[in-house]
Biopython code that builds the backbone (N, CA, C, O; Angstrom):
import numpy as np
from Bio.PDB.StructureBuilder import StructureBuilder

atoms = [
    (1, "MET", "N", (0.828, -1.183, 0.000)),
    (1, "MET", "CA", (0.000, 0.000, 0.000)),
    (1, "MET", "C", (0.870, 1.243, 0.000)),
    (1, "MET", "O", (1.996, 1.245, 0.496)),
    (2, "LYS", "N", (0.327, 2.269, -0.556)),
    (2, "LYS", "CA", (1.057, 3.530, -0.602)),
    (2, "LYS", "C", (0.968, 4.221, 0.748)),
    (2, "LYS", "O", (0.111, 3.906, 1.575)),
    (3, "ALA", "N", (1.853, 5.149, 0.947)),
    (3, "ALA", "CA", (1.873, 5.886, 2.209)),
    (3, "ALA", "C", (0.610, 6.739, 2.353)),
    (3, "ALA", "O", (0.086, 6.903, 3.454)),
    (4, "SER", "N", (0.128, 7.279, 1.233)),
    (4, "SER", "CA", (-1.076, 8.108, 1.305)),
    (4, "SER", "C", (-2.298, 7.267, 1.663)),
    (4, "SER", "O", (-3.195, 7.743, 2.358)),
    (5, "ASP", "N", (-2.339, 5.989, 1.180)),
    (5, "ASP", "CA", (-3.453, 5.108, 1.541)),
    (5, "ASP", "C", (-3.433, 4.788, 3.031)),
    (5, "ASP", "O", (-4.484, 4.731, 3.669)),
    (6, "LEU", "N", (-2.243, 4.578, 3.588)),
    (6, "LEU", "CA", (-2.133, 4.307, 5.014)),
    (6, "LEU", "C", (-2.555, 5.517, 5.838)),
    (6, "LEU", "O", (-3.242, 5.383, 6.851)),
    (7, "GLN", "N", (-2.142, 6.689, 5.397)),
    (7, "GLN", "CA", (-2.527, 7.898, 6.118)),
    (7, "GLN", "C", (-4.037, 8.123, 6.051)),
    (7, "GLN", "O", (-4.649, 8.523, 7.042)),
    (8, "LEU", "N", (-4.641, 7.868, 4.888)),
    (8, "LEU", "CA", (-6.078, 8.026, 4.749)),
    (8, "LEU", "C", (-6.830, 7.036, 5.630)),
    (8, "LEU", "O", (-7.803, 7.404, 6.289)),
    (9, "GLU", "N", (-6.388, 5.795, 5.646)),
    (9, "GLU", "CA", (-7.032, 4.783, 6.489)),
    (9, "GLU", "C", (-6.921, 5.150, 7.966)),
    (9, "GLU", "O", (-7.882, 5.002, 8.722)),
    (10, "ARG", "N", (-5.763, 5.623, 8.367)),
    (10, "ARG", "CA", (-5.562, 6.037, 9.759)),
    (10, "ARG", "C", (-6.461, 7.218, 10.117)),
    (10, "ARG", "O", (-7.024, 7.265, 11.211)),
    (11, "LEU", "N", (-6.596, 8.178, 9.188)),
    (11, "LEU", "CA", (-7.457, 9.337, 9.408)),
    (11, "LEU", "C", (-8.918, 8.917, 9.530)),
    (11, "LEU", "O", (-9.628, 9.414, 10.403)),
    (12, "LEU", "N", (-9.375, 8.013, 8.674)),
    (12, "LEU", "CA", (-10.763, 7.552, 8.723)),
    (12, "LEU", "C", (-11.049, 6.778, 10.010)),
    (12, "LEU", "O", (-12.123, 6.922, 10.595)),
    (13, "ARG", "N", (-10.101, 5.965, 10.450)),
    (13, "ARG", "CA", (-10.298, 5.233, 11.716)),
    (13, "ARG", "C", (-10.381, 6.191, 12.897)),
    (13, "ARG", "O", (-11.189, 6.004, 13.807)),
    (14, "ALA", "N", (-9.530, 7.228, 12.874)),
    (14, "ALA", "CA", (-9.552, 8.211, 13.962)),
    (14, "ALA", "C", (-10.869, 8.996, 13.962)),
    (14, "ALA", "O", (-11.406, 9.310, 15.024)),
    (15, "ALA", "N", (-11.380, 9.306, 12.783)),
    (15, "ALA", "CA", (-12.648, 10.041, 12.704)),
    (15, "ALA", "C", (-13.808, 9.177, 13.161)),
    (15, "ALA", "O", (-14.743, 9.681, 13.783)),
    (16, "ALA", "N", (-13.766, 7.884, 12.864)),
    (16, "ALA", "CA", (-14.847, 6.988, 13.271)),
    (16, "ALA", "C", (-14.813, 6.717, 14.770)),
    (16, "ALA", "O", (-15.847, 6.398, 15.356)),
    (17, "ALA", "N", (-13.661, 6.835, 15.397)),
    (17, "ALA", "CA", (-13.547, 6.529, 16.823)),
    (17, "ALA", "C", (-14.123, 7.636, 17.702)),
    (17, "ALA", "O", (-14.478, 7.389, 18.854)),
    (18, "ILE", "N", (-14.218, 8.842, 17.172)),
    (18, "ILE", "CA", (-14.719, 9.969, 17.976)),
    (18, "ILE", "C", (-16.239, 9.906, 18.030)),
    (18, "ILE", "O", (-16.899, 9.806, 16.996)),
    (19, "ARG", "N", (-16.779, 9.964, 19.212)),
    (19, "ARG", "CA", (-18.230, 9.973, 19.414)),
    (19, "ARG", "C", (-18.612, 11.346, 19.956)),
    (19, "ARG", "O", (-18.268, 11.706, 21.082)),
    (20, "LYS", "N", (-19.307, 12.076, 19.158)),
    (20, "LYS", "CA", (-19.728, 13.397, 19.584)),
    (20, "LYS", "C", (-21.223, 13.351, 19.879)),
    (20, "LYS", "O", (-22.033, 12.967, 19.036)),
    (21, "GLU", "N", (-21.558, 13.748, 21.086)),
    (21, "GLU", "CA", (-22.957, 13.724, 21.464)),
    (21, "GLU", "C", (-23.623, 15.022, 21.010)),
    (21, "GLU", "O", (-23.070, 16.111, 21.172)),
    (22, "ALA", "N", (-24.805, 14.887, 20.446)),
    (22, "ALA", "CA", (-25.553, 16.057, 19.994)),
    (22, "ALA", "C", (-26.216, 16.726, 21.196)),
    (22, "ALA", "O", (-26.683, 16.036, 22.102)),
    (23, "PRO", "N", (-26.264, 18.041, 21.216)),
    (23, "PRO", "CA", (-26.925, 18.714, 22.334)),
    (23, "PRO", "C", (-28.428, 18.417, 22.310)),
    (23, "PRO", "O", (-29.029, 18.270, 21.246)),
    (24, "GLU", "N", (-29.007, 18.334, 23.480)),
    (24, "GLU", "CA", (-30.420, 17.987, 23.582)),
    (24, "GLU", "C", (-31.322, 19.192, 23.396)),
    (24, "GLU", "O", (-32.503, 19.025, 23.090)),
    (25, "GLU", "N", (-30.809, 20.389, 23.568)),
    (25, "GLU", "CA", (-31.636, 21.576, 23.414)),
    (25, "GLU", "C", (-30.868, 22.644, 22.645)),
    (25, "GLU", "O", (-29.646, 22.587, 22.506)),
    (26, "MET", "N", (-31.619, 23.607, 22.155)),
    (26, "MET", "CA", (-30.995, 24.701, 21.413)),
    (26, "MET", "C", (-30.178, 25.568, 22.354)),
    (26, "MET", "O", (-30.498, 25.679, 23.537)),
    (27, "PRO", "N", (-29.125, 26.182, 21.831)),
    (27, "PRO", "CA", (-28.348, 27.108, 22.651)),
    (27, "PRO", "C", (-29.209, 28.302, 23.082)),
    (27, "PRO", "O", (-30.182, 28.649, 22.413)),
    (28, "PHE", "N", (-28.846, 28.908, 24.179)),
    (28, "PHE", "CA", (-29.597, 30.022, 24.728)),
    (28, "PHE", "C", (-29.616, 31.189, 23.740)),
    (28, "PHE", "O", (-28.562, 31.626, 23.276)),
    (29, "GLY", "N", (-30.788, 31.686, 23.424)),
    (29, "GLY", "CA", (-30.939, 32.832, 22.544)),
    (29, "GLY", "C", (-30.888, 32.516, 21.071)),
    (29, "GLY", "O", (-30.917, 33.435, 20.252)),
    (30, "PHE", "N", (-30.814, 31.252, 20.700)),
    (30, "PHE", "CA", (-30.716, 30.881, 19.292)),
    (30, "PHE", "C", (-31.977, 31.277, 18.535)),
    (30, "PHE", "O", (-31.889, 31.832, 17.440)),
    (31, "ASP", "N", (-33.148, 30.999, 19.102)),
    (31, "ASP", "CA", (-34.400, 31.311, 18.414)),
    (31, "ASP", "C", (-34.569, 32.823, 18.252)),
    (31, "ASP", "O", (-35.105, 33.277, 17.241)),
    (32, "THR", "N", (-34.126, 33.592, 19.217)),
    (32, "THR", "CA", (-34.212, 35.050, 19.129)),
    (32, "THR", "C", (-33.311, 35.574, 18.010)),
    (32, "THR", "O", (-33.702, 36.465, 17.256)),
    (33, "ARG", "N", (-32.102, 35.014, 17.908)),
    (33, "ARG", "CA", (-31.190, 35.434, 16.846)),
    (33, "ARG", "C", (-31.748, 35.082, 15.474)),
    (33, "ARG", "O", (-31.629, 35.866, 14.532)),
    (34, "VAL", "N", (-32.358, 33.904, 15.360)),
    (34, "VAL", "CA", (-32.923, 33.491, 14.076)),
    (34, "VAL", "C", (-34.063, 34.417, 13.676)),
    (34, "VAL", "O", (-34.129, 34.850, 12.525)),
    (35, "LEU", "N", (-34.960, 34.727, 14.603)),
    (35, "LEU", "CA", (-36.075, 35.622, 14.299)),
    (35, "LEU", "C", (-35.597, 37.028, 13.966)),
    (35, "LEU", "O", (-36.135, 37.664, 13.060)),
    (36, "ALA", "N", (-34.592, 37.523, 14.687)),
    (36, "ALA", "CA", (-34.064, 38.861, 14.405)),
    (36, "ALA", "C", (-33.429, 38.913, 13.022)),
    (36, "ALA", "O", (-33.610, 39.887, 12.292)),
    (37, "ALA", "N", (-32.694, 37.881, 12.661)),
    (37, "ALA", "CA", (-32.084, 37.846, 11.327)),
    (37, "ALA", "C", (-33.154, 37.773, 10.246)),
    (37, "ALA", "O", (-33.023, 38.408, 9.200)),
    (38, "TRP", "N", (-34.203, 37.010, 10.488)),
    (38, "TRP", "CA", (-35.289, 36.887, 9.506)),
    (38, "TRP", "C", (-35.999, 38.221, 9.313)),
    (38, "TRP", "O", (-36.294, 38.610, 8.182)),
    (39, "ARG", "N", (-36.275, 38.922, 10.406)),
    (39, "ARG", "CA", (-36.942, 40.223, 10.305)),
    (39, "ARG", "C", (-36.068, 41.246, 9.600)),
    (39, "ARG", "O", (-36.564, 42.033, 8.794)),
    (40, "ALA", "N", (-34.774, 41.246, 9.893)),
    (40, "ALA", "CA", (-33.858, 42.180, 9.225)),
    (40, "ALA", "C", (-33.777, 41.882, 7.737)),
    (40, "ALA", "O", (-33.719, 42.798, 6.916)),
    (41, "GLU", "N", (-33.773, 40.612, 7.393)),
    (41, "GLU", "CA", (-33.718, 40.220, 5.989)),
    (41, "GLU", "C", (-34.994, 40.621, 5.265)),
    (41, "GLU", "O", (-34.949, 41.026, 4.104)),
    (42, "ARG", "N", (-36.128, 40.512, 5.943)),
    (42, "ARG", "CA", (-37.403, 40.877, 5.335)),
    (42, "ARG", "C", (-37.441, 42.373, 5.049)),
    (42, "ARG", "O", (-37.956, 42.783, 4.008)),
    (43, "LYS", "N", (-36.908, 43.198, 5.946)),
    (43, "LYS", "CA", (-36.865, 44.636, 5.710)),
    (43, "LYS", "C", (-35.959, 44.966, 4.531)),
    (43, "LYS", "O", (-36.264, 45.858, 3.738)),
    (44, "GLN", "N", (-34.855, 44.252, 4.418)),
    (44, "GLN", "CA", (-33.957, 44.486, 3.294)),
    (44, "GLN", "C", (-34.600, 44.067, 1.988)),
    (44, "GLN", "O", (-34.328, 44.677, 0.954)),
    (45, "ASP", "N", (-35.447, 43.046, 2.000)),
    (45, "ASP", "CA", (-36.153, 42.641, 0.794)),
    (45, "ASP", "C", (-37.081, 43.751, 0.321)),
    (45, "ASP", "O", (-37.172, 44.013, -0.879)),
    (46, "LEU", "N", (-37.773, 44.409, 1.254)),
    (46, "LEU", "CA", (-38.652, 45.514, 0.885)),
    (46, "LEU", "C", (-37.852, 46.680, 0.318)),
    (46, "LEU", "O", (-38.291, 47.339, -0.625)),
    (47, "VAL", "N", (-36.690, 46.932, 0.887)),
    (47, "VAL", "CA", (-35.827, 47.999, 0.380)),
    (47, "VAL", "C", (-35.356, 47.651, -1.030)),
    (47, "VAL", "O", (-35.302, 48.520, -1.900)),
    (48, "ALA", "N", (-35.018, 46.391, -1.253)),
    (48, "ALA", "CA", (-34.568, 45.962, -2.585)),
    (48, "ALA", "C", (-35.690, 46.101, -3.606)),
    (48, "ALA", "O", (-35.447, 46.508, -4.742)),
    (49, "VAL", "N", (-36.910, 45.769, -3.212)),
    (49, "VAL", "CA", (-38.047, 45.923, -4.123)),
    (49, "VAL", "C", (-38.263, 47.401, -4.431)),
    (49, "VAL", "O", (-38.552, 47.761, -5.572)),
    (50, "GLY", "N", (-38.125, 48.254, -3.429)),
    (50, "GLY", "CA", (-38.253, 49.699, -3.655)),
    (50, "GLY", "C", (-37.202, 50.223, -4.615)),
    (50, "GLY", "O", (-37.503, 51.042, -5.483)),
    (51, "ARG", "N", (-35.975, 49.757, -4.465)),
    (51, "ARG", "CA", (-34.905, 50.167, -5.383)),
    (51, "ARG", "C", (-35.194, 49.705, -6.803)),
    (51, "ARG", "O", (-34.998, 50.452, -7.762)),
    (52, "LEU", "N", (-35.659, 48.471, -6.931)),
    (52, "LEU", "CA", (-35.986, 47.944, -8.258)),
    (52, "LEU", "C", (-37.109, 48.753, -8.891)),
    (52, "LEU", "O", (-37.047, 49.084, -10.075)),
    (53, "LEU", "N", (-38.133, 49.071, -8.111)),
    (53, "LEU", "CA", (-39.251, 49.855, -8.624)),
    (53, "LEU", "C", (-38.784, 51.240, -9.063)),
    (53, "LEU", "O", (-39.217, 51.739, -10.101)),
    (54, "ARG", "N", (-37.905, 51.861, -8.282)),
    (54, "ARG", "CA", (-37.379, 53.171, -8.637)),
    (54, "ARG", "C", (-36.602, 53.105, -9.952)),
    (54, "ARG", "O", (-36.733, 53.989, -10.799)),
    (55, "ARG", "N", (-35.799, 52.065, -10.118)),
    (55, "ARG", "CA", (-35.032, 51.929, -11.367)),
    (55, "ARG", "C", (-35.945, 51.707, -12.565)),
    (55, "ARG", "O", (-35.704, 52.244, -13.646)),
    (56, "VAL", "N", (-36.990, 50.918, -12.368)),
    (56, "VAL", "CA", (-37.931, 50.670, -13.466)),
    (56, "VAL", "C", (-38.630, 51.960, -13.859)),
    (56, "VAL", "O", (-38.797, 52.238, -15.047)),
    (57, "VAL", "N", (-39.038, 52.749, -12.878)),
    (57, "VAL", "CA", (-39.712, 54.016, -13.174)),
    (57, "VAL", "C", (-38.766, 54.962, -13.904)),
    (57, "VAL", "O", (-39.167, 55.596, -14.880)),
    (58, "LEU", "N", (-37.525, 55.069, -13.451)),
    (58, "LEU", "CA", (-36.568, 55.961, -14.108)),
    (58, "LEU", "C", (-36.263, 55.502, -15.528)),
    (58, "LEU", "O", (-36.150, 56.326, -16.435)),
    (59, "LEU", "N", (-36.130, 54.206, -15.725)),
    (59, "LEU", "CA", (-35.895, 53.681, -17.062)),
    (59, "LEU", "C", (-37.093, 53.948, -17.970)),
    (59, "LEU", "O", (-36.920, 54.299, -19.137)),
    (60, "SER", "N", (-38.293, 53.784, -17.447)),
    (60, "SER", "CA", (-39.505, 54.050, -18.230)),
    (60, "SER", "C", (-39.593, 55.525, -18.609)),
    (60, "SER", "O", (-39.948, 55.858, -19.739)),
    (61, "LEU", "N", (-39.272, 56.406, -17.666)),
    (61, "LEU", "CA", (-39.283, 57.829, -17.986)),
    (61, "LEU", "C", (-38.245, 58.171, -19.054)),
    (61, "LEU", "O", (-38.489, 59.011, -19.920)),
    (62, "GLY", "N", (-37.103, 57.523, -18.988)),
    (62, "GLY", "CA", (-36.084, 57.737, -20.019)),
    (62, "GLY", "C", (-36.565, 57.306, -21.389)),
    (62, "GLY", "O", (-36.325, 57.998, -22.379)),
    (63, "VAL", "N", (-37.244, 56.167, -21.458)),
    (63, "VAL", "CA", (-37.774, 55.690, -22.739)),
    (63, "VAL", "C", (-38.848, 56.645, -23.253)),
    (63, "VAL", "O", (-38.903, 56.925, -24.451)),
    (64, "ILE", "N", (-39.699, 57.143, -22.364)),
    (64, "ILE", "CA", (-40.749, 58.088, -22.766)),
    (64, "ILE", "C", (-40.135, 59.375, -23.300)),
    (64, "ILE", "O", (-40.598, 59.918, -24.303)),
    (65, "VAL", "N", (-39.091, 59.865, -22.629)),
    (65, "VAL", "CA", (-38.435, 61.096, -23.089)),
    (65, "VAL", "C", (-37.800, 60.871, -24.453)),
    (65, "VAL", "O", (-37.936, 61.712, -25.342)),
    (66, "LEU", "N", (-37.108, 59.747, -24.633)),
    (66, "LEU", "CA", (-36.494, 59.464, -25.932)),
    (66, "LEU", "C", (-37.542, 59.342, -27.033)),
    (66, "LEU", "O", (-37.335, 59.835, -28.141)),
    (67, "ALA", "N", (-38.657, 58.692, -26.738)),
    (67, "ALA", "CA", (-39.725, 58.569, -27.728)),
    (67, "ALA", "C", (-40.312, 59.938, -28.051)),
    (67, "ALA", "O", (-40.606, 60.230, -29.210)),
    (68, "GLY", "N", (-40.483, 60.774, -27.037)),
    (68, "GLY", "CA", (-41.003, 62.125, -27.267)),
    (68, "GLY", "C", (-40.062, 62.954, -28.117)),
    (68, "GLY", "O", (-40.505, 63.685, -29.004)),
    (69, "VAL", "N", (-38.769, 62.850, -27.857)),
    (69, "VAL", "CA", (-37.785, 63.570, -28.664)),
    (69, "VAL", "C", (-37.828, 63.081, -30.103)),
    (69, "VAL", "O", (-37.732, 63.884, -31.031)),
    (70, "GLY", "N", (-37.970, 61.775, -30.299)),
    (70, "GLY", "CA", (-38.058, 61.236, -31.662)),
    (70, "GLY", "C", (-39.293, 61.718, -32.394)),
    (70, "GLY", "O", (-39.218, 62.058, -33.575)),
    (71, "VAL", "N", (-40.428, 61.755, -31.714)),
    (71, "VAL", "CA", (-41.661, 62.252, -32.341)),
    (71, "VAL", "C", (-41.531, 63.731, -32.670)),
    (71, "VAL", "O", (-41.931, 64.168, -33.749)),
    (72, "TYR", "N", (-40.972, 64.504, -31.741)),
    (72, "TYR", "CA", (-40.782, 65.933, -31.983)),
    (72, "TYR", "C", (-39.869, 66.157, -33.186)),
    (72, "TYR", "O", (-40.145, 67.001, -34.039)),
    (73, "HIS", "N", (-38.790, 65.398, -33.243)),
    (73, "HIS", "CA", (-37.862, 65.522, -34.377)),
    (73, "HIS", "C", (-38.553, 65.151, -35.681)),
    (73, "HIS", "O", (-38.354, 65.825, -36.692)),
    (74, "ASP", "N", (-39.354, 64.104, -35.679)),
    (74, "ASP", "CA", (-40.063, 63.662, -36.881)),
    (74, "ASP", "C", (-41.081, 64.710, -37.318)),
    (74, "ASP", "O", (-41.235, 64.955, -38.515)),
    (75, "LEU", "N", (-41.774, 65.327, -36.374)),
    (75, "LEU", "CA", (-42.755, 66.354, -36.723)),
    (75, "LEU", "C", (-42.079, 67.610, -37.253)),
    (75, "LEU", "O", (-42.636, 68.293, -38.111)),
    (76, "GLN", "N", (-40.890, 67.924, -36.757)),
    (76, "GLN", "CA", (-40.163, 69.089, -37.255)),
    (76, "GLN", "C", (-39.627, 68.861, -38.666)),
    (76, "GLN", "O", (-39.470, 69.812, -39.431)),
    (77, "GLN", "N", (-39.348, 67.615, -39.011)),
    (77, "GLN", "CA", (-38.810, 67.309, -40.333)),
    (77, "GLN", "C", (-39.873, 67.373, -41.418)),
    (77, "GLN", "O", (-39.572, 67.738, -42.555)),
    (78, "SER", "N", (-41.097, 67.028, -41.091)),
    (78, "SER", "CA", (-42.143, 67.014, -42.106)),
    (78, "SER", "C", (-42.869, 68.359, -42.108)),
    (78, "SER", "O", (-42.991, 69.014, -41.073)),
    (79, "ASP", "N", (-43.349, 68.759, -43.286)),
    (79, "ASP", "CA", (-44.053, 70.027, -43.413)),
    (79, "ASP", "C", (-45.495, 69.902, -42.942)),
    (79, "ASP", "O", (-46.055, 70.833, -42.363)),
    (80, "GLU", "N", (-46.085, 68.746, -43.196)),
    (80, "GLU", "CA", (-47.466, 68.522, -42.793)),
    (80, "GLU", "C", (-47.474, 67.599, -41.578)),
    (80, "GLU", "O", (-46.468, 66.975, -41.241)),
    (81, "LEU", "N", (-48.636, 67.532, -40.931)),
    (81, "LEU", "CA", (-48.732, 66.667, -39.761)),
    (81, "LEU", "C", (-48.580, 65.206, -40.159)),
    (81, "LEU", "O", (-47.834, 64.464, -39.518)),
    (82, "LEU", "N", (-49.269, 64.789, -41.195)),
    (82, "LEU", "CA", (-49.101, 63.443, -41.744)),
    (82, "LEU", "C", (-48.698, 63.598, -43.203)),
    (82, "LEU", "O", (-49.533, 63.898, -44.055)),
    (83, "ALA", "N", (-47.454, 63.398, -43.479)),
    (83, "ALA", "CA", (-46.969, 63.525, -44.849)),
    (83, "ALA", "C", (-47.543, 62.400, -45.699)),
    (83, "ALA", "O", (-47.618, 61.264, -45.232)),
    (84, "PRO", "N", (-47.948, 62.683, -46.925)),
    (84, "PRO", "CA", (-48.546, 61.635, -47.763)),
    (84, "PRO", "C", (-47.563, 60.546, -48.152)),
    (84, "PRO", "O", (-47.995, 59.444, -48.491)),
    (85, "ASN", "N", (-46.272, 60.800, -48.121)),
    (85, "ASN", "CA", (-45.296, 59.778, -48.491)),
    (85, "ASN", "C", (-44.703, 59.083, -47.263)),
    (85, "ASN", "O", (-43.668, 58.425, -47.370)),
    (86, "ASP", "N", (-45.336, 59.219, -46.115)),
    (86, "ASP", "CA", (-44.861, 58.572, -44.900)),
    (86, "ASP", "C", (-45.200, 57.081, -44.951)),
    (86, "ASP", "O", (-46.369, 56.710, -45.058)),
    (87, "GLU", "N", (-44.191, 56.244, -44.875)),
    (87, "GLU", "CA", (-44.409, 54.798, -45.015)),
    (87, "GLU", "C", (-45.285, 54.250, -43.897)),
    (87, "GLU", "O", (-46.114, 53.370, -44.127)),
    (88, "TYR", "N", (-45.106, 54.759, -42.710)),
    (88, "TYR", "CA", (-45.898, 54.267, -41.584)),
    (88, "TYR", "C", (-47.370, 54.629, -41.749)),
    (88, "TYR", "O", (-48.249, 53.822, -41.446)),
    (89, "ALA", "N", (-47.637, 55.836, -42.226)),
    (89, "ALA", "CA", (-49.024, 56.260, -42.434)),
    (89, "ALA", "C", (-49.680, 55.424, -43.527)),
    (89, "ALA", "O", (-50.847, 55.051, -43.403)),
    (90, "ILE", "N", (-48.947, 55.127, -44.590)),
    (90, "ILE", "CA", (-49.487, 54.301, -45.667)),
    (90, "ILE", "C", (-49.804, 52.904, -45.152)),
    (90, "ILE", "O", (-50.870, 52.364, -45.448)),
    (91, "ALA", "N", (-48.887, 52.310, -44.383)),
    (91, "ALA", "CA", (-49.123, 50.979, -43.833)),
    (91, "ALA", "C", (-50.282, 50.998, -42.855)),
    (91, "ALA", "O", (-51.079, 50.060, -42.825)),
    (92, "ASP", "N", (-50.389, 52.051, -42.055)),
    (92, "ASP", "CA", (-51.485, 52.146, -41.086)),
    (92, "ASP", "C", (-52.828, 52.263, -41.807)),
    (92, "ASP", "O", (-53.810, 51.648, -41.392)),
    (93, "ASN", "N", (-52.874, 53.036, -42.866)),
    (93, "ASN", "CA", (-54.120, 53.165, -43.633)),
    (93, "ASN", "C", (-54.500, 51.849, -44.296)),
    (93, "ASN", "O", (-55.681, 51.506, -44.364)),
    (94, "ALA", "N", (-53.504, 51.108, -44.787)),
    (94, "ALA", "CA", (-53.785, 49.827, -45.436)),
    (94, "ALA", "C", (-54.319, 48.821, -44.405)),
    (94, "ALA", "O", (-55.258, 48.081, -44.697)),
    (95, "ILE", "N", (-53.740, 48.792, -43.231)),
    (95, "ILE", "CA", (-54.211, 47.873, -42.183)),
    (95, "ILE", "C", (-55.606, 48.262, -41.725)),
    (95, "ILE", "O", (-56.458, 47.399, -41.514)),
    (96, "GLY", "N", (-55.843, 49.556, -41.571)),
    (96, "GLY", "CA", (-57.179, 50.020, -41.178)),
    (96, "GLY", "C", (-58.227, 49.696, -42.223)),
    (96, "GLY", "O", (-59.359, 49.355, -41.878)),
    (97, "ALA", "N", (-57.871, 49.796, -43.492)),
    (97, "ALA", "CA", (-58.812, 49.477, -44.564)),
    (97, "ALA", "C", (-59.179, 47.996, -44.562)),
    (97, "ALA", "O", (-60.327, 47.650, -44.842)),
    (98, "VAL", "N", (-58.250, 47.136, -44.259)),
    (98, "VAL", "CA", (-58.515, 45.696, -44.220)),
    (98, "VAL", "C", (-59.459, 45.361, -43.098)),
    (98, "VAL", "O", (-60.372, 44.558, -43.289)),
    (99, "PHE", "N", (-59.270, 45.952, -41.921)),
    (99, "PHE", "CA", (-60.115, 45.639, -40.779)),
    (99, "PHE", "C", (-61.477, 46.314, -40.829)),
    (99, "PHE", "O", (-62.407, 45.864, -40.160)),
    (100, "ASP", "N", (-61.618, 47.393, -41.612)),
    (100, "ASP", "CA", (-62.902, 48.058, -41.731)),
    (100, "ASP", "C", (-63.881, 47.279, -42.609)),
    (100, "ASP", "O", (-65.087, 47.509, -42.525)),
    (101, "GLN", "N", (-63.399, 46.378, -43.437)),
    (101, "GLN", "CA", (-64.273, 45.628, -44.354)),
    (101, "GLN", "C", (-65.153, 44.663, -43.634)),
    (101, "GLN", "O", (-65.943, 43.959, -44.264)),
]
sb = StructureBuilder()
sb.init_structure("model")
sb.init_model(0)
sb.init_chain("A")
sb.init_seg("    ")
for serial, (resi, resn, name, xyz) in enumerate(atoms, 1):
    if name == "N":
        sb.init_residue(resn, " ", resi, " ")
    sb.init_atom(name, np.array(xyz, "f"), 0.0, 1.0, " ", f" {name:<3s}", serial, name[0])
structure = sb.get_structure()
């Protein structure tokens, strides 16, 4: 046998020889610590949800502002409110005509 096998066997025998008795009751104050940690974690979860909601609102406002700037730019480029050669207007009219039938 190799030296490492002998050392492993000796280690396993030593670990099996130790008898550790389990405590019969919880340590003093354990339940209080568990409840306090749970309550603190629950408050942090609410804070995390608030942060997520704030980020979603800010991102949504950014998208709305960008869309508004794009619409404003598009309206400034065209002379009329709905230009007759606007591809989107033509497609919208064609779709509306199909559904009106």
